[in-house]
C-alpha positions as CSV (number, residue, x, y, z in Angstrom):
1,X,-43.6,35.6,17.9
2,X,-43.4,31.7,17.9
3,X,-47.1,31.5,17.0
4,X,-46.7,34.1,14.2
5,X,-43.7,32.3,12.8
6,X,-45.4,28.9,13.0
7,X,-48.5,30.1,11.3
8,X,-46.6,31.7,8.5
9,X,-44.5,28.6,7.9
10,X,-46.9,25.7,8.7
11,X,-50.4,27.3,8.9
12,X,-50.7,26.4,12.6
13,X,-48.8,26.8,15.9
14,X,-47.3,24.0,17.9
15,X,-46.1,23.5,21.5
16,X,-42.4,23.4,22.2
17,X,-40.9,21.1,24.7
18,X,-38.1,23.6,25.4
19,X,-40.7,26.1,26.6
20,X,-42.0,23.6,29.3
21,X,-38.6,23.0,31.0
22,X,-38.0,24.2,34.6
23,X,-36.9,27.8,34.9
24,X,-37.9,28.7,31.3
25,X,-39.8,32.0,31.3
26,X,-38.7,33.3,27.9
27,X,-38.4,31.8,24.4
28,X,-34.9,30.5,23.6
29,X,-35.2,31.5,20.0
30,X,-36.8,35.0,20.3
31,X,-35.8,36.0,23.8
32,X,-39.4,37.1,24.5
33,X,-41.6,36.4,27.6
34,X,-43.7,33.2,27.4
35,X,-47.3,33.0,28.2
36,X,-47.8,31.3,31.6
37,X,-51.2,29.9,32.6
38,X,-52.2,29.1,36.2
39,X,-53.0,25.4,36.9
40,X,-56.7,26.3,37.6
41,X,-57.1,28.0,34.2
42,X,-60.3,26.8,32.4
43,X,-58.5,25.4,29.4
44,X,-56.3,23.1,31.5
45,X,-59.2,20.6,32.1
46,X,-60.3,20.7,28.5
47,X,-60.8,17.3,26.8
48,X,-60.1,18.7,23.3
49,X,-56.8,19.4,21.7
50,X,-55.5,22.9,22.6
51,X,-53.5,24.9,20.2
52,X,-51.0,27.5,21.5
53,X,-52.9,30.4,20.0
54,X,-56.2,29.5,21.7
55,X,-55.3,31.0,25.0
56,X,-52.9,33.6,23.6
57,X,-55.7,35.2,21.6
58,X,-57.9,35.5,24.7
59,X,-55.3,37.6,26.5
60,X,-54.9,41.3,26.4
61,X,-51.7,43.4,26.2
62,X,-51.5,43.6,30.0
63,X,-50.8,39.8,30.1
64,X,-47.5,40.3,28.4
65,X,-44.8,41.2,31.0
66,X,-42.3,44.0,30.3
67,X,-39.1,43.2,32.1
68,X,-35.9,45.3,32.3
69,X,-33.2,44.3,29.8
70,X,-30.9,42.9,32.5
71,X,-33.7,40.6,33.7
72,X,-34.7,39.5,30.2
73,X,-31.0,38.7,29.4
74,X,-30.6,36.6,32.6
75,X,-33.9,34.8,31.9
76,X,-32.9,34.2,28.3
77,X,-29.5,32.7,29.4
78,X,-31.3,30.4,31.9
79,X,-33.8,29.3,29.3
80,X,-31.1,28.4,26.8
81,X,-29.2,26.6,29.6
82,X,-32.3,24.5,30.3
83,X,-32.7,23.5,26.7
84,X,-29.1,22.7,26.2
85,X,-28.9,20.8,29.5
86,X,-32.0,18.7,28.4
87,X,-30.3,17.8,25.1
88,X,-26.6,17.6,26.2
89,X,-24.9,14.5,27.4
90,X,-21.9,14.5,29.7
91,X,-18.7,12.9,28.4
92,X,-18.4,9.4,29.8
93,X,-21.7,9.9,31.6
94,X,-22.5,11.3,35.0
95,X,-20.0,10.8,37.9
96,X,-20.3,12.5,41.3
97,X,-16.4,12.5,41.5
98,X,-16.1,14.3,38.1
99,X,-18.9,16.7,39.0
100,X,-17.1,17.5,42.3
101,X,-13.8,18.0,40.6
102,X,-15.4,20.2,37.9
103,X,-17.0,22.5,40.4
104,X,-14.0,22.5,42.7
105,X,-11.6,23.5,40.0
106,X,-13.8,26.4,38.9
107,X,-14.3,27.5,42.5
108,X,-10.5,27.6,42.9
109,X,-10.2,29.7,39.7
110,X,-12.8,32.1,41.1
111,X,-10.9,32.4,44.5
112,X,-13.8,30.9,46.4
113,X,-11.7,28.1,48.0
114,X,-9.7,29.1,51.1
115,X,-6.0,28.1,51.5
116,X,-7.1,25.3,53.9
117,X,-9.3,23.8,51.1
118,X,-12.7,24.9,52.5
119,X,-15.3,26.7,50.6
120,X,-15.4,30.4,51.4
121,X,-19.2,30.2,52.0
122,X,-19.9,33.9,52.8
123,X,-18.1,35.1,49.7
124,X,-19.7,32.3,47.5
125,X,-23.2,33.1,48.8
126,X,-22.7,36.8,48.1
127,X,-21.4,36.1,44.6
128,X,-24.2,33.7,43.8
129,X,-26.9,36.1,45.1
130,X,-25.4,39.0,43.2
131,X,-25.3,36.9,40.0
132,X,-29.0,36.1,40.3
133,X,-30.3,39.3,41.8
134,X,-32.4,40.3,38.7
135,X,-34.3,37.0,38.6
136,X,-34.5,35.7,42.1
137,X,-37.9,37.1,42.8
138,X,-39.7,35.1,40.1
139,X,-41.7,32.5,41.9
140,X,-40.5,29.5,39.8
141,X,-36.9,30.5,40.3
142,X,-37.2,31.7,43.9
143,X,-37.8,28.3,45.4
144,X,-34.5,27.0,43.8
145,X,-32.6,30.2,44.4
146,X,-33.3,30.1,48.2
147,X,-31.5,26.8,48.4
148,X,-28.6,28.7,46.9
149,X,-25.3,26.9,47.0
150,X,-26.5,24.2,49.3
151,X,-26.3,21.4,46.6
152,X,-22.8,22.5,45.9
153,X,-21.8,22.2,49.6
154,X,-23.2,18.6,49.6
155,X,-21.3,17.8,46.4
156,X,-18.0,19.1,47.8
157,X,-18.5,17.0,50.9
158,X,-19.3,14.1,48.6
159,X,-22.7,13.6,50.3
160,X,-25.7,12.5,48.3
161,X,-28.5,15.0,48.2
162,X,-31.7,15.1,46.2
163,X,-31.6,18.3,44.1
164,X,-34.0,19.8,41.6
165,X,-32.5,20.3,38.2
166,X,-33.3,24.0,38.4
167,X,-31.0,24.3,41.5
168,X,-28.1,22.9,39.4
169,X,-29.0,25.1,36.5
170,X,-28.7,28.2,38.7
171,X,-25.3,27.0,40.0
172,X,-24.1,26.2,36.5
173,X,-25.2,29.5,35.2
174,X,-23.4,31.3,38.1
175,X,-20.1,29.5,37.7
176,X,-20.0,28.6,34.0
177,X,-22.5,30.9,32.2
178,X,-23.7,28.2,29.8
179,X,-24.0,24.4,29.4
180,X,-21.2,24.1,26.8
181,X,-18.6,25.8,29.0
182,X,-19.7,23.5,31.8
183,X,-19.4,20.4,29.5
184,X,-15.9,21.4,28.4
185,X,-14.8,21.8,32.0
186,X,-16.4,18.4,32.8
187,X,-14.6,16.8,29.8
188,X,-11.2,18.3,30.9
189,X,-11.8,17.2,34.5
190,X,-12.6,13.6,33.3
191,X,-9.0,13.4,31.9
192,X,-7.3,14.8,35.0
193,X,-6.4,13.4,38.4
194,X,-9.1,14.0,41.0
195,X,-8.5,17.1,43.2
196,X,-8.6,16.3,46.9
197,X,-9.2,18.7,49.7
């Protein structure tokens, strides 16, 4: 659909940065599945400029996946989150303390923090897994989904941990549904006293 729209409007199709982001399997604008080429595909090593429709025209109908509506909806939401996250800046910049507070306050709202202040890990894991059940089998998403809430546990303990952006995307999608809701929570947290547990 992107190729057809581009050709009608500009006479040629172009590559979109938002389609190349981690976890993006569907078009943010059209909600349709994107073409994915393996790294050993012949065109990857080409020394000439490649247009998006070059490979697309070589494919047959079987190359276009047909996913259930629930799966497509979840993938579309994640794709939009990736694009928004790549463009959006956090108010007053990134702060591990504000991040911790933002997630902690939301976990409290969702009854995932026990009276003693600890994370109810089993309940959180179940909720996280249930939220991502329709997309967890996709190879690109599976590697991040298997780490599950681990980055969140490190954050709550205020431990540094190297985390792939897709892992945070899955956690943000689970707890906030979209980047703008997360940003608003982060902004509100920036103006509050830090929560301690």
